[in-house]
C-alpha positions as CSV (number, residue, x, y, z in Angstrom):
1,X,-9.1,51.9,26.1
2,X,-9.3,54.9,23.3
3,X,-8.1,57.4,25.6
4,X,-5.1,55.5,27.0
5,X,-4.1,55.3,23.3
6,X,-4.6,59.1,22.6
7,X,-2.3,59.8,26.2
8,X,0.3,57.5,24.7
9,X,0.6,58.7,21.3
10,X,0.6,62.4,23.0
11,X,3.2,61.6,25.2
12,X,5.2,60.1,22.6
13,X,4.8,63.0,20.2
14,X,6.1,65.6,23.1
15,X,9.0,63.1,24.2
16,X,9.9,62.9,20.0
17,X,9.9,66.6,19.2
18,X,11.6,67.1,22.7
19,X,14.4,64.7,22.3
20,X,16.1,66.5,19.3
21,X,16.3,70.2,20.3
22,X,19.6,70.9,21.1
23,X,18.7,74.8,22.5
24,X,15.9,75.0,25.2
25,X,15.2,78.7,24.7
26,X,15.7,81.5,22.2
27,X,17.4,83.3,24.9
28,X,20.5,80.9,25.4
29,X,22.4,82.0,22.3
30,X,22.3,85.2,23.6
31,X,23.0,84.3,27.3
32,X,26.5,82.0,25.6
33,X,27.4,85.1,23.7
34,X,27.4,87.5,26.8
35,X,29.1,85.1,28.6
36,X,32.7,85.7,26.6
37,X,33.5,82.0,26.9
38,X,32.1,81.3,23.5
39,X,34.0,80.7,20.0
40,X,31.1,81.2,17.2
41,X,31.8,79.3,14.1
42,X,30.1,79.9,10.8
43,X,30.4,76.7,9.1
44,X,29.4,77.7,5.5
45,X,31.8,78.3,2.5
46,X,34.3,80.9,2.7
47,X,32.1,82.9,0.3
48,X,29.0,82.7,2.4
49,X,30.6,83.7,5.4
50,X,32.0,87.1,3.4
51,X,28.4,88.3,2.0
52,X,27.4,88.4,6.0
53,X,27.8,86.5,9.1
54,X,27.4,87.0,13.2
55,X,29.6,89.3,14.5
56,X,32.6,88.0,15.7
57,X,32.4,84.6,14.1
58,X,34.9,82.7,12.6
59,X,34.7,80.8,9.5
60,X,35.2,76.9,9.6
61,X,33.6,75.3,6.7
62,X,31.5,71.8,8.2
63,X,33.9,70.0,6.2
64,X,37.1,71.2,7.5
65,X,36.0,70.1,11.3
66,X,37.9,66.8,12.1
67,X,40.3,65.7,14.7
68,X,43.1,68.5,13.6
69,X,40.9,71.6,14.5
70,X,42.4,73.7,17.3
71,X,39.5,75.3,19.6
72,X,39.1,76.2,23.0
73,X,37.4,73.1,24.9
74,X,37.0,75.5,27.8
75,X,34.9,77.4,25.7
76,X,31.5,76.7,24.2
77,X,31.2,76.4,20.6
78,X,28.3,77.9,18.7
79,X,27.6,76.6,15.3
80,X,25.5,77.9,12.3
81,X,25.3,77.4,8.7
82,X,22.7,78.8,6.0
83,X,19.4,76.1,6.6
84,X,20.9,74.2,9.7
85,X,21.9,71.0,8.2
86,X,25.7,71.7,7.9
87,X,25.5,73.0,11.6
88,X,23.9,69.7,12.8
89,X,26.7,68.0,10.8
90,X,29.3,70.2,12.4
91,X,27.5,70.0,16.1
92,X,27.8,66.1,15.8
93,X,31.7,66.5,14.8
94,X,32.7,68.5,17.3
95,X,30.7,66.7,20.4
96,X,32.7,63.9,19.0
97,X,35.8,65.3,19.5
98,X,34.5,66.4,23.2
99,X,33.7,70.2,22.6
100,X,30.6,71.5,24.3
101,X,28.6,73.0,21.3
102,X,25.4,74.8,20.7
103,X,23.8,74.1,17.1
104,X,22.4,77.8,16.5
105,X,20.7,76.4,13.2
106,X,19.7,78.8,10.3
107,X,21.8,82.1,9.9
108,X,18.6,84.1,9.0
109,X,16.6,82.9,12.2
110,X,19.5,83.8,14.5
111,X,18.7,86.8,16.6
112,X,22.5,88.1,17.4
113,X,24.3,91.4,15.4
114,X,25.3,90.3,12.0
115,X,28.2,92.1,10.1
116,X,29.6,92.0,6.6
């Protein structure tokens, strides 16, 4: 009986941690970027963006993402911010607007070319 309980707990732990994942691997952002069918959006403030950002990223602060946003829906939108909190908010907002979105998370943990 104890073994069955342990198995159930392990299954739930794996299920719960896997369900929140938006990226399946670290390679996905690079593969998406190489396709040239992506738009990278820095959802930090203008001031944060100007201190450094992913090469080719556009700046749209997360609080400006709403039904008025006009991005190409045929492209994958990749969002990031400083810690991952605002990118998660932007991810959800863009999903609700019908975009194909990837949340890259925190700027410092993204392995893509950066520029100032």
